[in-house]
TIGU-883687 format. One record per atom (N, C-alpha, C): residue number from 0; residue in one letter; chain; atom name; x, y, z. Coordinates in nm, 3 decimals, decimal comma. Each point is the difference from the previous one (the first is absolute). Example, Ala and Ser with C-alpha at 12.3 -4.5 7.8 and 13.67 -1.06 7.14 Angstrom:
<sites>
+-----+------+-----+------+---------+---------+---------+
| seq | type | mol | atom |       u |       v |       w |
+-----+------+-----+------+---------+---------+---------+
|   0 |    A |   A |    N |   1,319 |  -0,569 |   0,780 |
|   0 |    A |   A |   CA |  -0,089 |   0,119 |   0,000 |
|   0 |    A |   A |    C |   0,090 |   0,120 |   0,000 |
|   1 |    S |   A |    N |  -0,035 |   0,105 |  -0,072 |
|   1 |    S |   A |   CA |   0,082 |   0,119 |   0,006 |
|   1 |    S |   A |    C |  -0,077 |   0,109 |   0,073 |
+-----+------+-----+------+---------+---------+---------+
</sites>
This chain:
<sites>
+-----+------+-----+------+---------+---------+---------+
| seq | type | mol | atom |       u |       v |       w |
+-----+------+-----+------+---------+---------+---------+
|   0 |    M |   A |    N |   1,508 |  -0,449 |  -1,509 |
|   0 |    M |   A |   CA |   0,054 |  -0,023 |   0,135 |
|   0 |    M |   A |    C |   0,110 |  -0,101 |  -0,010 |
|   1 |    K |   A |    N |   0,108 |   0,027 |   0,074 |
|   1 |    K |   A |   CA |   0,111 |  -0,095 |   0,006 |
|   1 |    K |   A |    C |  -0,047 |  -0,124 |   0,076 |
|   2 |    P |   A |    N |   0,057 |  -0,121 |  -0,041 |
|   2 |    P |   A |   CA |  -0,027 |  -0,122 |   0,079 |
|   2 |    P |   A |    C |   0,042 |   0,020 |   0,142 |
|   3 |    L |   A |    N |  -0,067 |  -0,069 |   0,092 |
|   3 |    L |   A |   CA |   0,031 |   0,013 |   0,145 |
|   3 |    L |   A |    C |   0,150 |  -0,016 |   0,027 |
|   4 |    T |   A |    N |   0,064 |  -0,100 |  -0,065 |
|   4 |    T |   A |   CA |   0,136 |  -0,033 |   0,028 |
|   4 |    T |   A |    C |   0,095 |   0,116 |  -0,047 |
|   5 |    E |   A |    N |  -0,045 |   0,089 |  -0,091 |
|   5 |    E |   A |   CA |   0,082 |   0,110 |  -0,042 |
|   5 |    E |   A |    C |  -0,031 |   0,130 |   0,079 |
|   6 |    Q |   A |    N |  -0,102 |  -0,006 |   0,080 |
|   6 |    Q |   A |   CA |  -0,029 |   0,123 |   0,079 |
|   6 |    Q |   A |    C |   0,092 |   0,008 |   0,119 |
|   7 |    S |   A |    N |   0,068 |   0,109 |   0,018 |
|   7 |    S |   A |   CA |   0,090 |   0,017 |   0,114 |
|   7 |    S |   A |    C |  -0,009 |   0,142 |   0,056 |
|   8 |    D |   A |    N |   0,036 |   0,015 |   0,118 |
|   8 |    D |   A |   CA |   0,001 |   0,126 |   0,067 |
|   8 |    D |   A |    C |  -0,135 |   0,072 |  -0,009 |
|   9 |    L |   A |    N |  -0,104 |  -0,078 |   0,019 |
|   9 |    L |   A |   CA |  -0,137 |   0,059 |  -0,007 |
|   9 |    L |   A |    C |  -0,025 |   0,074 |   0,131 |
|  10 |    L |   A |    N |  -0,056 |   0,115 |  -0,013 |
|  10 |    L |   A |   CA |  -0,029 |   0,080 |   0,112 |
|  10 |    L |   A |    C |  -0,141 |  -0,006 |   0,053 |
|  11 |    F |   A |    N |  -0,097 |   0,022 |  -0,089 |
|  11 |    F |   A |   CA |  -0,138 |   0,013 |   0,046 |
|  11 |    F |   A |    C |  -0,076 |  -0,128 |  -0,016 |
|  12 |    I |   A |    N |  -0,068 |  -0,039 |   0,103 |
|  12 |    I |   A |   CA |  -0,086 |  -0,119 |  -0,006 |
|  12 |    I |   A |    C |  -0,124 |   0,031 |  -0,079 |
|  13 |    R |   A |    N |  -0,037 |  -0,082 |  -0,092 |
|  13 |    R |   A |   CA |  -0,126 |   0,008 |  -0,072 |
|  13 |    R |   A |    C |  -0,090 |  -0,112 |   0,053 |
|  14 |    V |   A |    N |  -0,125 |   0,038 |   0,031 |
|  14 |    V |   A |   CA |  -0,087 |  -0,090 |   0,077 |
|  14 |    V |   A |    C |  -0,117 |  -0,049 |  -0,087 |
|  15 |    Y |   A |    N |  -0,023 |  -0,134 |   0,017 |
|  15 |    Y |   A |   CA |  -0,114 |  -0,066 |  -0,061 |
|  15 |    Y |   A |    C |  -0,085 |  -0,057 |   0,113 |
|  16 |    T |   A |    N |  -0,123 |   0,045 |   0,016 |
|  16 |    T |   A |   CA |  -0,086 |  -0,047 |   0,106 |
|  16 |    T |   A |    C |  -0,090 |  -0,109 |  -0,051 |
|  17 |    D |   A |    N |  -0,005 |  -0,110 |   0,076 |
|  17 |    D |   A |   CA |  -0,084 |  -0,117 |  -0,041 |
|  17 |    D |   A |    C |  -0,144 |   0,021 |   0,047 |
|  18 |    E |   A |    N |  -0,078 |  -0,102 |  -0,021 |
|  18 |    E |   A |   CA |  -0,144 |   0,007 |   0,029 |
|  18 |    E |   A |    C |  -0,036 |   0,020 |   0,147 |
|  19 |    H |   A |    N |   0,096 |  -0,027 |   0,088 |
|  19 |    H |   A |   CA |  -0,021 |   0,008 |   0,141 |
|  19 |    H |   A |    C |   0,011 |   0,145 |   0,050 |
|  20 |    I |   A |    N |   0,044 |   0,091 |  -0,084 |
|  20 |    I |   A |   CA |   0,029 |   0,139 |   0,038 |
|  20 |    I |   A |    C |  -0,100 |   0,094 |  -0,063 |
|  21 |    T |   A |    N |  -0,051 |   0,090 |   0,076 |
|  21 |    T |   A |   CA |  -0,101 |   0,098 |  -0,050 |
|  21 |    T |   A |    C |   0,056 |   0,071 |  -0,127 |
|  22 |    T |   A |    N |  -0,090 |   0,017 |  -0,097 |
|  22 |    T |   A |   CA |   0,033 |   0,071 |  -0,123 |
|  22 |    T |   A |    C |   0,023 |   0,150 |   0,021 |
|  23 |    L |   A |    N |  -0,026 |   0,047 |   0,120 |
|  23 |    L |   A |   CA |   0,023 |   0,142 |   0,031 |
|  23 |    L |   A |    C |   0,148 |   0,034 |   0,023 |
|  24 |    L |   A |    N |   0,080 |  -0,106 |   0,027 |
|  24 |    L |   A |   CA |   0,140 |   0,025 |   0,033 |
|  24 |    L |   A |    C |   0,086 |   0,044 |  -0,120 |
|  25 |    S |   A |    N |  -0,017 |  -0,064 |  -0,113 |
|  25 |    S |   A |   CA |   0,085 |   0,034 |  -0,113 |
|  25 |    S |   A |    C |  -0,018 |   0,149 |  -0,044 |
|  26 |    P |   A |    N |  -0,119 |   0,047 |  -0,019 |
|  26 |    P |   A |   CA |  -0,013 |   0,142 |  -0,037 |
|  26 |    P |   A |    C |   0,056 |   0,097 |   0,108 |
|  27 |    A |   A |    N |  -0,016 |  -0,038 |   0,126 |
|  27 |    A |   A |   CA |   0,051 |   0,082 |   0,106 |
|  27 |    A |   A |    C |   0,151 |   0,006 |  -0,001 |
|  28 |    L |   A |    N |   0,070 |  -0,110 |  -0,036 |
|  28 |    L |   A |   CA |   0,147 |  -0,004 |  -0,012 |
|  28 |    L |   A |    C |   0,041 |   0,083 |  -0,123 |
|  29 |    R |   A |    N |  -0,071 |  -0,012 |  -0,110 |
|  29 |    R |   A |   CA |   0,035 |   0,077 |  -0,120 |
|  29 |    R |   A |    C |  -0,011 |   0,149 |   0,026 |
|  30 |    R |   A |    N |  -0,101 |   0,041 |   0,076 |
|  30 |    R |   A |   CA |  -0,017 |   0,148 |   0,032 |
|  30 |    R |   A |    C |   0,123 |   0,051 |   0,076 |
|  31 |    R |   A |    N |   0,070 |  -0,095 |   0,064 |
|  31 |    R |   A |   CA |   0,115 |   0,038 |   0,077 |
|  31 |    R |   A |    C |   0,133 |  -0,023 |  -0,076 |
|  32 |    G |   A |    N |  -0,013 |  -0,030 |  -0,128 |
|  32 |    G |   A |   CA |   0,122 |  -0,010 |  -0,090 |
|  32 |    G |   A |    C |   0,052 |  -0,140 |  -0,017 |
|  33 |    Y |   A |    N |  -0,065 |  -0,101 |   0,055 |
|  33 |    Y |   A |   CA |   0,048 |  -0,137 |  -0,009 |
|  33 |    Y |   A |    C |  -0,073 |  -0,072 |  -0,119 |
|  34 |    Y |   A |    N |   0,073 |  -0,102 |  -0,055 |
|  34 |    Y |   A |   CA |  -0,064 |  -0,084 |  -0,099 |
|  34 |    Y |   A |    C |  -0,070 |  -0,109 |   0,073 |
|  35 |    A |   A |    N |  -0,133 |  -0,012 |  -0,028 |
|  35 |    A |   A |   CA |  -0,080 |  -0,106 |   0,063 |
|  35 |    A |   A |    C |  -0,111 |  -0,044 |  -0,096 |
|  36 |    Q |   A |    N |  -0,030 |  -0,131 |   0,008 |
|  36 |    Q |   A |   CA |  -0,102 |  -0,049 |  -0,091 |
|  36 |    Q |   A |    C |  -0,070 |  -0,112 |   0,078 |
|  37 |    S |   A |    N |  -0,135 |  -0,001 |  -0,009 |
|  37 |    S |   A |   CA |  -0,083 |  -0,099 |   0,063 |
|  37 |    S |   A |    C |  -0,030 |  -0,112 |  -0,106 |
|  38 |    V |   A |    N |  -0,047 |  -0,108 |   0,054 |
|  38 |    V |   A |   CA |  -0,045 |  -0,111 |  -0,092 |
|  38 |    V |   A |    C |  -0,114 |   0,046 |  -0,091 |
|  39 |    V |   A |    N |  -0,085 |   0,087 |   0,052 |
|  39 |    V |   A |   CA |  -0,113 |   0,055 |  -0,078 |
|  39 |    V |   A |    C |   0,058 |   0,080 |  -0,119 |
|  40 |    E |   A |    N |   0,094 |   0,088 |   0,031 |
|  40 |    E |   A |   CA |   0,062 |   0,080 |  -0,106 |
|  40 |    E |   A |    C |   0,075 |  -0,085 |  -0,101 |
|  41 |    A |   A |    N |   0,062 |  -0,106 |   0,048 |
|  41 |    A |   A |   CA |   0,079 |  -0,084 |  -0,086 |
|  41 |    A |   A |    C |  -0,087 |  -0,099 |  -0,077 |
|  42 |    G |   A |    N |  -0,124 |  -0,020 |   0,040 |
|  42 |    G |   A |   CA |  -0,089 |  -0,092 |  -0,064 |
|  42 |    G |   A |    C |   0,035 |  -0,146 |   0,032 |
|  43 |    T |   A |    N |   0,057 |  -0,023 |   0,123 |
|  43 |    T |   A |   CA |   0,046 |  -0,133 |   0,036 |
|  43 |    T |   A |    C |  -0,080 |  -0,059 |   0,113 |
|  44 |    I |   A |    N |  -0,124 |   0,045 |   0,022 |
|  44 |    I |   A |   CA |  -0,083 |  -0,053 |   0,108 |
|  44 |    I |   A |    C |  -0,027 |  -0,153 |  -0,032 |
|  45 |    G |   A |    N |   0,009 |  -0,078 |   0,104 |
|  45 |    G |   A |   CA |  -0,031 |  -0,142 |  -0,017 |
|  45 |    G |   A |    C |   0,122 |  -0,089 |  -0,031 |
|  46 |    W |   A |    N |   0,110 |   0,065 |  -0,029 |
|  46 |    W |   A |   CA |   0,124 |  -0,075 |  -0,026 |
|  46 |    W |   A |    C |   0,044 |  -0,074 |   0,128 |
|  47 |    D |   A |    N |   0,070 |  -0,112 |  -0,018 |
|  47 |    D |   A |   CA |   0,054 |  -0,065 |   0,117 |
|  47 |    D |   A |    C |   0,126 |   0,076 |   0,048 |
|  48 |    D |   A |    N |   0,044 |  -0,036 |   0,118 |
|  48 |    D |   A |   CA |   0,114 |   0,079 |   0,064 |
|  48 |    D |   A |    C |   0,130 |  -0,003 |  -0,082 |
|  49 |    E |   A |    N |   0,029 |  -0,114 |  -0,055 |
|  49 |    E |   A |   CA |   0,128 |  -0,007 |  -0,078 |
|  49 |    E |   A |    C |  -0,018 |   0,088 |  -0,127 |
|  50 |    A |   A |    N |  -0,117 |   0,003 |  -0,058 |
|  50 |    A |   A |   CA |  -0,017 |   0,085 |  -0,122 |
|  50 |    A |   A |    C |   0,014 |   0,148 |   0,042 |
|  51 |    H |   A |    N |  -0,050 |   0,038 |   0,119 |
|  51 |    H |   A |   CA |   0,020 |   0,136 |   0,047 |
|  51 |    H |   A |    C |   0,149 |   0,031 |   0,016 |
|  52 |    L |   A |    N |   0,069 |  -0,093 |   0,059 |
|  52 |    L |   A |   CA |   0,146 |   0,024 |   0,019 |
|  52 |    L |   A |    C |   0,074 |   0,006 |  -0,134 |
|  53 |    L |   A |    N |  -0,034 |  -0,076 |  -0,093 |
|  53 |    L |   A |   CA |   0,057 |   0,000 |  -0,135 |
|  53 |    L |   A |    C |  -0,030 |   0,133 |  -0,066 |
|  54 |    Y |   A |    N |  -0,124 |   0,047 |   0,010 |
|  54 |    Y |   A |   CA |  -0,038 |   0,131 |  -0,055 |
|  54 |    Y |   A |    C |   0,085 |   0,109 |   0,062 |
|  55 |    A |   A |    N |   0,013 |  -0,007 |   0,133 |
|  55 |    A |   A |   CA |   0,078 |   0,104 |   0,067 |
|  55 |    A |   A |    C |   0,149 |  -0,001 |  -0,043 |
|  56 |    V |   A |    N |   0,055 |  -0,118 |  -0,021 |
|  56 |    V |   A |   CA |   0,138 |  -0,009 |  -0,045 |
|  56 |    V |   A |    C |   0,013 |   0,059 |  -0,143 |
|  57 |    E |   A |    N |  -0,092 |  -0,033 |  -0,087 |
|  57 |    E |   A |   CA |   0,003 |   0,051 |  -0,138 |
|  57 |    E |   A |    C |  -0,010 |   0,150 |  -0,001 |
|  58 |    H |   A |    N |  -0,061 |   0,063 |   0,100 |
|  58 |    H |   A |   CA |  -0,022 |   0,145 |  -0,002 |
|  58 |    H |   A |    C |   0,093 |   0,071 |   0,102 |
|  59 |    G |   A |    N |   0,087 |  -0,073 |   0,067 |
|  59 |    G |   A |   CA |   0,094 |   0,064 |   0,093 |
|  59 |    G |   A |    C |  -0,071 |   0,049 |   0,127 |
|  60 |    L |   A |    N |  -0,100 |  -0,073 |   0,051 |
|  60 |    L |   A |   CA |  -0,076 |   0,037 |   0,114 |
|  60 |    L |   A |    C |   0,011 |  -0,091 |   0,115 |
|  61 |    A |   A |    N |  -0,001 |   0,054 |   0,123 |
|  61 |    A |   A |   CA |  -0,006 |  -0,078 |   0,120 |
|  61 |    A |   A |    C |  -0,145 |  -0,027 |   0,034 |
|  62 |    V |   A |    N |  -0,031 |  -0,112 |   0,046 |
|  62 |    V |   A |   CA |  -0,138 |  -0,037 |   0,033 |
|  62 |    V |   A |    C |  -0,033 |   0,040 |   0,144 |
|  63 |    L |   A |    N |  -0,113 |   0,064 |   0,017 |
|  63 |    L |   A |   CA |  -0,052 |   0,033 |   0,136 |
|  63 |    L |   A |    C |  -0,122 |  -0,086 |   0,023 |
|  64 |    T |   A |    N |  -0,003 |  -0,082 |   0,103 |
|  64 |    T |   A |   CA |  -0,108 |  -0,088 |   0,024 |
|  64 |    T |   A |    C |  -0,024 |  -0,025 |   0,146 |
|  65 |    S |   A |    N |  -0,114 |  -0,044 |   0,039 |
|  65 |    S |   A |   CA |  -0,023 |  -0,048 |   0,136 |
|  65 |    S |   A |    C |  -0,016 |  -0,152 |  -0,003 |
|  66 |    D |   A |    N |   0,030 |  -0,059 |  -0,107 |
|  66 |    D |   A |   CA |  -0,013 |  -0,148 |  -0,019 |
|  66 |    D |   A |    C |   0,130 |  -0,072 |   0,036 |
|  67 |    A |   A |    N |   0,040 |   0,019 |   0,123 |
|  67 |    A |   A |   CA |   0,128 |  -0,065 |   0,042 |
|  67 |    A |   A |    C |  -0,004 |  -0,151 |  -0,012 |
|  68 |    P |   A |    N |  -0,108 |  -0,071 |   0,031 |
|  68 |    P |   A |   CA |  -0,002 |  -0,147 |  -0,008 |
|  68 |    P |   A |    C |   0,037 |  -0,051 |  -0,138 |
|  69 |    D |   A |    N |  -0,027 |   0,075 |  -0,111 |
|  69 |    D |   A |   CA |   0,033 |  -0,044 |  -0,131 |
|  69 |    D |   A |    C |   0,134 |   0,061 |  -0,049 |
|  70 |    F |   A |    N |   0,024 |   0,126 |   0,033 |
|  70 |    F |   A |   CA |   0,114 |   0,065 |  -0,063 |
|  70 |    F |   A |    C |   0,136 |  -0,036 |   0,069 |
|  71 |    I |   A |    N |  -0,003 |  -0,031 |   0,130 |
|  71 |    I |   A |   CA |   0,125 |  -0,041 |   0,068 |
|  71 |    I |   A |    C |   0,055 |  -0,129 |  -0,060 |
|  72 |    P |   A |    N |  -0,087 |  -0,105 |  -0,007 |
|  72 |    P |   A |   CA |   0,046 |  -0,125 |  -0,064 |
|  72 |    P |   A |    C |   0,044 |   0,020 |  -0,145 |
|  73 |    L |   A |    N |  -0,074 |   0,088 |  -0,073 |
|  73 |    L |   A |   CA |   0,033 |   0,028 |  -0,138 |
|  73 |    L |   A |    C |   0,140 |   0,066 |  -0,010 |
|  74 |    A |   A |    N |   0,028 |   0,094 |   0,085 |
|  74 |    A |   A |   CA |   0,132 |   0,067 |   0,002 |
|  74 |    A |   A |    C |   0,109 |  -0,105 |   0,033 |
|  75 |    K |   A |    N |  -0,028 |  -0,091 |   0,089 |
|  75 |    K |   A |   CA |   0,098 |  -0,105 |   0,036 |
|  75 |    K |   A |    C |   0,027 |  -0,087 |  -0,122 |
|  76 |    R |   A |    N |  -0,106 |  -0,042 |  -0,075 |
|  76 |    R |   A |   CA |   0,018 |  -0,080 |  -0,114 |
|  76 |    R |   A |    C |   0,088 |   0,072 |  -0,104 |
|  77 |    W |   A |    N |  -0,035 |   0,125 |  -0,021 |
|  77 |    W |   A |   CA |   0,081 |   0,084 |  -0,099 |
|  77 |    W |   A |    C |   0,143 |   0,011 |   0,045 |
|  78 |    Y |   A |    N |   0,024 |   0,021 |   0,128 |
|  78 |    Y |   A |   CA |   0,138 |   0,010 |   0,051 |
|  78 |    Y |   A |    C |   0,075 |  -0,128 |  -0,029 |
|  79 |    E |   A |    N |  -0,063 |  -0,114 |   0,040 |
|  79 |    E |   A |   CA |   0,064 |  -0,131 |  -0,016 |
|  79 |    E |   A |    C |   0,030 |  -0,034 |  -0,148 |
|  80 |    S |   A |    N |  -0,077 |   0,053 |  -0,091 |
|  80 |    S |   A |   CA |   0,020 |  -0,029 |  -0,140 |
|  80 |    S |   A |    C |   0,081 |   0,104 |  -0,070 |
|  81 |    G |   A |    N |   0,045 |   0,105 |   0,075 |
|  81 |    G |   A |   CA |   0,088 |   0,101 |  -0,057 |
|  81 |    G |   A |    C |  -0,077 |   0,107 |  -0,083 |
|  82 |    R |   A |    N |  -0,131 |   0,004 |   0,012 |
|  82 |    R |   A |   CA |  -0,076 |   0,102 |  -0,069 |
|  82 |    R |   A |    C |   0,002 |   0,130 |   0,078 |
|  83 |    E |   A |    N |  -0,004 |   0,111 |  -0,070 |
|  83 |    E |   A |   CA |   0,012 |   0,130 |   0,062 |
|  83 |    E |   A |    C |  -0,133 |   0,077 |  -0,014 |
|  84 |    H |   A |    N |  -0,021 |   0,089 |   0,098 |
|  84 |    H |   A |   CA |  -0,121 |   0,091 |  -0,003 |
|  84 |    H |   A |    C |   0,041 |   0,128 |   0,062 |
|  85 |    M |   A |    N |  -0,086 |   0,101 |  -0,009 |
|  85 |    M |   A |   CA |   0,028 |   0,131 |   0,046 |
|  85 |    M |   A |    C |  -0,040 |   0,024 |   0,150 |
|  86 |    G |   A |    N |  -0,045 |  -0,110 |   0,063 |
|  86 |    G |   A |   CA |  -0,036 |   0,006 |   0,139 |
|  86 |    G |   A |    C |  -0,143 |  -0,027 |   0,027 |
|  87 |    I |   A |    N |  -0,028 |  -0,050 |   0,119 |
|  87 |    I |   A |   CA |  -0,134 |  -0,027 |   0,043 |
|  87 |    I |   A |    C |  -0,018 |   0,068 |   0,132 |
|  88 |    I |   A |    N |  -0,101 |   0,082 |   0,015 |
|  88 |    I |   A |   CA |  -0,033 |   0,076 |   0,117 |
|  88 |    I |   A |    C |  -0,121 |  -0,059 |   0,059 |
|  89 |    I |   A |    N |   0,012 |  -0,052 |   0,122 |
|  89 |    I |   A |   CA |  -0,119 |  -0,066 |   0,068 |
|  89 |    I |   A |    C |  -0,054 |   0,102 |   0,101 |
|  90 |    T |   A |    N |  -0,130 |   0,025 |  -0,011 |
|  90 |    T |   A |   CA |  -0,065 |   0,094 |   0,089 |
|  90 |    T |   A |    C |  -0,113 |  -0,071 |   0,076 |
|  91 |    P |   A |    N |  -0,031 |   0,045 |   0,119 |
|  91 |    P |   A |   CA |  -0,124 |  -0,048 |   0,065 |
|  91 |    P |   A |    C |  -0,120 |   0,042 |  -0,083 |
|  92 |    E |   A |    N |  -0,112 |  -0,062 |   0,022 |
|  92 |    E |   A |   CA |  -0,119 |   0,043 |  -0,074 |
|  92 |    E |   A |    C |  -0,051 |   0,129 |   0,054 |
|  93 |    F |   A |    N |  -0,038 |   0,094 |  -0,088 |
|  93 |    F |   A |   CA |  -0,054 |   0,130 |   0,038 |
|  93 |    F |   A |    C |  -0,135 |   0,015 |  -0,060 |
|  94 |    S |   A |    N |  -0,096 |   0,051 |   0,066 |
|  94 |    S |   A |   CA |  -0,132 |   0,032 |  -0,064 |
|  94 |    S |   A |    C |   0,018 |   0,127 |  -0,080 |
|  95 |    R |   A |    N |  -0,095 |   0,028 |  -0,084 |
|  95 |    R |   A |   CA |   0,003 |   0,123 |  -0,081 |
|  95 |    R |   A |    C |   0,004 |   0,123 |   0,095 |
|  96 |    R |   A |    N |  -0,071 |  -0,011 |   0,111 |
|  96 |    R |   A |   CA |   0,007 |   0,111 |   0,099 |
|  96 |    R |   A |    C |   0,137 |   0,024 |   0,059 |
|  97 |    E |   A |    N |   0,084 |  -0,099 |  -0,001 |
|  97 |    E |   A |   CA |   0,135 |   0,010 |   0,056 |
|  97 |    E |   A |    C |   0,103 |   0,034 |  -0,110 |
|  98 |    M |   A |    N |  -0,043 |   0,041 |  -0,117 |
|  98 |    M |   A |   CA |   0,091 |   0,027 |  -0,111 |
|  98 |    M |   A |    C |   0,101 |   0,104 |   0,032 |
|  99 |    G |   A |    N |  -0,033 |   0,099 |   0,083 |
|  99 |    G |   A |   CA |   0,098 |   0,099 |   0,044 |
|  99 |    G |   A |    C |   0,119 |  -0,062 |   0,066 |
| 100 |    L |   A |    N |  -0,024 |  -0,095 |   0,085 |
| 100 |    L |   A |   CA |   0,102 |  -0,073 |   0,079 |
| 100 |    L |   A |    C |   0,087 |  -0,078 |  -0,099 |
| 101 |    L |   A |    N |  -0,064 |  -0,076 |  -0,085 |
| 101 |    L |   A |   CA |   0,076 |  -0,077 |  -0,104 |
| 101 |    L |   A |    C |   0,085 |   0,093 |  -0,082 |
| 102 |    L |   A |    N |  -0,049 |   0,105 |  -0,041 |
| 102 |    L |   A |   CA |   0,069 |   0,103 |  -0,079 |
| 102 |    L |   A |    C |   0,125 |   0,053 |   0,076 |
| 103 |    R |   A |    N |  -0,016 |   0,035 |   0,131 |
| 103 |    R |   A |   CA |   0,112 |   0,053 |   0,076 |
| 103 |    R |   A |    C |   0,112 |  -0,103 |   0,012 |
| 104 |    W |   A |    N |  -0,036 |  -0,129 |   0,029 |
| 104 |    W |   A |   CA |   0,098 |  -0,107 |   0,018 |
| 104 |    W |   A |    C |   0,070 |  -0,020 |  -0,137 |
| 105 |    T |   A |    N |  -0,077 |   0,001 |  -0,108 |
| 105 |    T |   A |   CA |   0,062 |  -0,024 |  -0,129 |
| 105 |    T |   A |    C |   0,095 |   0,111 |  -0,037 |
| 106 |    L |   A |    N |  -0,040 |   0,127 |   0,026 |
| 106 |    L |   A |   CA |   0,091 |   0,113 |  -0,033 |
| 106 |    L |   A |    C |   0,126 |  -0,011 |   0,084 |
| 107 |    R |   A |    N |  -0,010 |  -0,043 |   0,127 |
| 107 |    R |   A |   CA |   0,124 |  -0,019 |   0,079 |
| 107 |    R |   A |    C |   0,093 |  -0,097 |  -0,062 |
| 108 |    L |   A |    N |  -0,053 |  -0,112 |  -0,044 |
| 108 |    L |   A |   CA |   0,077 |  -0,100 |  -0,072 |
| 108 |    L |   A |    C |   0,064 |   0,059 |  -0,121 |
| 109 |    L |   A |    N |  -0,075 |   0,067 |  -0,084 |
| 109 |    L |   A |   CA |   0,048 |   0,055 |  -0,123 |
| 109 |    L |   A |    C |   0,107 |   0,108 |   0,022 |
| 110 |    D |   A |    N |  -0,008 |   0,070 |   0,113 |
| 110 |    D |   A |   CA |   0,098 |   0,103 |   0,032 |
| 110 |    D |   A |    C |   0,127 |  -0,054 |   0,063 |
| 111 |    R |   A |    N |  -0,007 |  -0,126 |   0,050 |
| 111 |    R |   A |   CA |   0,116 |  -0,056 |   0,072 |
| 111 |    R |   A |    C |   0,075 |  -0,106 |  -0,077 |
| 112 |    L |   A |    N |  -0,063 |  -0,067 |  -0,092 |
| 112 |    L |   A |   CA |   0,068 |  -0,109 |  -0,078 |
| 112 |    L |   A |    C |   0,012 |   0,040 |  -0,146 |
| 113 |    T |   A |    N |   0,108 |  -0,042 |  -0,058 |
| 113 |    T |   A |   CA |   0,012 |   0,012 |  -0,148 |
| 113 |    T |   A |    C |  -0,046 |  -0,128 |  -0,070 |
| 114 |    A |   A |    N |  -0,023 |   0,011 |  -0,130 |
| 114 |    A |   A |   CA |  -0,044 |  -0,117 |  -0,071 |
| 114 |    A |   A |    C |   0,107 |  -0,108 |   0,008 |
| 115 |    D |   A |    N |   0,124 |   0,035 |   0,001 |
| 115 |    D |   A |   CA |   0,106 |  -0,103 |   0,012 |
| 115 |    D |   A |    C |  -0,005 |  -0,066 |   0,135 |
| 116 |    E |   A |    N |  -0,031 |   0,070 |   0,104 |
| 116 |    E |   A |   CA |  -0,008 |  -0,060 |   0,133 |
| 116 |    E |   A |    C |  -0,118 |  -0,097 |   0,013 |
| 117 |    L |   A |    N |  -0,105 |   0,026 |  -0,073 |
| 117 |    L |   A |   CA |  -0,117 |  -0,087 |  -0,001 |
| 117 |    L |   A |    C |   0,005 |  -0,115 |  -0,093 |
| 118 |    R |   A |    N |   0,088 |   0,008 |  -0,098 |
| 118 |    R |   A |   CA |   0,011 |  -0,103 |  -0,106 |
| 118 |    R |   A |    C |   0,027 |  -0,140 |   0,067 |
| 119 |    N |   A |    N |  -0,088 |  -0,095 |  -0,037 |
| 119 |    N |   A |   CA |   0,007 |  -0,140 |   0,042 |
| 119 |    N |   A |    C |  -0,023 |  -0,016 |   0,148 |
| 120 |    A |   A |    N |  -0,055 |   0,100 |   0,066 |
| 120 |    A |   A |   CA |  -0,025 |  -0,006 |   0,143 |
| 120 |    A |   A |    C |  -0,152 |  -0,009 |   0,025 |
| 121 |    V |   A |    N |  -0,029 |  -0,050 |   0,117 |
| 121 |    V |   A |   CA |  -0,140 |   0,004 |   0,056 |
| 121 |    V |   A |    C |   0,012 |   0,093 |   0,121 |
| 122 |    V |   A |    N |  -0,081 |   0,106 |   0,000 |
| 122 |    V |   A |   CA |   0,006 |   0,101 |   0,104 |
| 122 |    V |   A |    C |  -0,140 |   0,006 |   0,057 |
| 123 |    F |   A |    N |  -0,010 |   0,020 |   0,132 |
| 123 |    F |   A |   CA |  -0,126 |   0,016 |   0,071 |
| 123 |    F |   A |    C |  -0,024 |   0,146 |   0,027 |
| 124 |    L |   A |    N |  -0,111 |   0,050 |  -0,058 |
| 124 |    L |   A |   CA |  -0,032 |   0,140 |   0,012 |
| 124 |    L |   A |    C |  -0,016 |   0,048 |   0,144 |
| 125 |    R |   A |    N |  -0,038 |  -0,091 |   0,090 |
| 125 |    R |   A |   CA |  -0,020 |   0,040 |   0,141 |
| 125 |    R |   A |    C |   0,131 |   0,063 |   0,059 |
| 126 |    Q |   A |    N |   0,111 |  -0,037 |  -0,047 |
| 126 |    Q |   A |   CA |   0,127 |   0,056 |   0,055 |
| 126 |    Q |   A |    C |   0,011 |   0,147 |  -0,034 |
| 127 |    F |   A |    N |  -0,084 |   0,057 |  -0,089 |
| 127 |    F |   A |   CA |   0,001 |   0,139 |  -0,037 |
| 127 |    F |   A |    C |  -0,123 |   0,072 |   0,062 |
| 128 |    S |   A |    N |  -0,058 |  -0,060 |   0,102 |
| 128 |    S |   A |   CA |  -0,120 |   0,059 |   0,064 |
| 128 |    S |   A |    C |   0,031 |   0,118 |   0,086 |
| 129 |    G |   A |    N |   0,119 |   0,015 |   0,044 |
| 129 |    G |   A |   CA |   0,034 |   0,118 |   0,083 |
| 129 |    G |   A |    C |  -0,075 |   0,008 |   0,128 |
| 130 |    Q |   A |    N |  -0,058 |   0,114 |   0,031 |
| 130 |    Q |   A |   CA |  -0,077 |   0,016 |   0,124 |
| 130 |    Q |   A |    C |  -0,151 |  -0,010 |  -0,023 |
| 131 |    D |   A |    N |  -0,040 |  -0,046 |  -0,117 |
| 131 |    D |   A |   CA |  -0,145 |  -0,009 |  -0,021 |
| 131 |    D |   A |    C |  -0,072 |  -0,099 |   0,086 |
+-----+------+-----+------+---------+---------+---------+
</sites>
């Protein structure tokens, strides 16, 4: 994989879901043709938030999390220090029963944004909720 600073004109967002997101989401996204990986699949359960973001950077992945209180300040620190990432997607918490709604919102984001548009940004998934 090319280093993050050499990646340009990226089209498709690749998703890394942290421990706050149901493990059902990644396989559902893959069945629809997207690259997605959960912390369970990556073997990164129990890592701290910065380690998750570092893992995501190393693998060219945007982080999808509902842990806004930790990831928003982390994104700010990275921005202030000039560090780059592939994006942080903040979602409300969803129960496993609400996985269909989480999937629909995530698919809308993936269909509307490119990886370049998400790069170094913090995006709130709720803005892709549509009429749900």
